[in-house]
N, C-alpha and C positions, 0 to 999 in steps of 0.2 A: 501371274506373269508368264510363267513357263507353260501353263495350260493355254492361256490365250495366244501365245506364240505358236503353239503347236496347232491350234484351231486355225489360225490365220494362214499358216504354212500349207495345212491339209486342204482347206477350202480353195485358197488360191491355186494350189496344184491341181485340184480337181477341175476347176474351171480351164486350166490349160489343157488338161487331159481331154476334156469335152471338146475343146477346139482342135486338139490334134486328131481325135477320132473323127471329127467332121471332115477333116482333110484326107485321112488315110482311108477311112471305112466309107465315108459318104462321097469321096472324090470330089470335094468342094475346093474351089481355088482358095488361096489365102485371102483374096480380097472378098469373096463370099462369105468365108468363115468370119472374118473381121466384121464385116456388115451384120451378119446374124447375130453375133454376140453384142454388138452395140444395140441393136433392135431388141434383144432379149432384156438387156438392162434397162432400156427405156420402157418396155412393156411392163417389166416388174415394178418399175417405180410408178408407172401410171396407175397400176392396181394397188399402190401402196405397200408393195412387199419388199422393196429393196432396202428401206430404211431398217426394218427389223433385221434383214440379212447383214446390213453393216453392223448393226449392234452385236449380232452374234459372231460374225467373222472378223470384224475390225478391218485390217490391212488386206486380209485375203478376200475382202469384197471391194475395197476401194482402190486397190493397185491394178487389177486386170481391166481389160478394155471395157468389160460390161459396165464398169463404173462411169465411163464416158457417156453412154447412152443414159444412165441414171442422171448424171449431172445436166445433160441437156433437157431432159423432160422435167426434172426438179426445177431447174431455173425458169423453164417456160411455164410451168403451173404456178410458181409463186408470183411471177410478174403478171400472169393473167389475172390473178385474183386482185392485184393492185391496180393494173392499168387497163385491163380488158384485152381485147384481141391484139393490139400492138404490143403488148407485154409479152406475148407468146413468141413474137419474133425477136425482141430485144432481150428477153430472159435467157433464151438459149445461150447466146453469146456473152451475156454478162458474167456467167458463172464459168464458162470454159474458155474465155478469151485469152487468159494468161497462158494456159497449157497449149493452145493452138499457136500463139505467138512464140513460145519457147521452141516447139517443134519446128516451126519455120526457121527460126534463127540458127538452130543447132544443125538443122538439115543444110542450110546454106553454108556454115562453117565446115561441116564435114565434106561438102562438095568442093570447097576451096582446098582443103587439106589433103584429101586422099584422092587418089587417082582411080578412075574406073577401070574394071578388068576387061571390059569389052573393047574391041579394036574397031568398033564402028565409027568412031570419031576421028 
């Protein structure tokens, strides 16, 4: 239990360090960094490497944004096997729809509750 928690903490932190280095050293914008990490997770899942990574790191691999790319690709590949080409389109959103919906709802709630610091409005 303690060892697996340490591994998850270390791996999740390492993914965050990679993202921070991409922004600081690579001078990438946050949007480019986010997109790159999502694509990295998708590519790793496409080659069948993300599931063993999850087995090793647990929450350290499922919590960071790379897991979103994994979920998109994993859902698309599973549904493609069952339903063909149309499964690629539906599978991506079947797995991730609850997370996307929650992000939209909580973002809307935060916009109603908190005031923007910019004076442009």
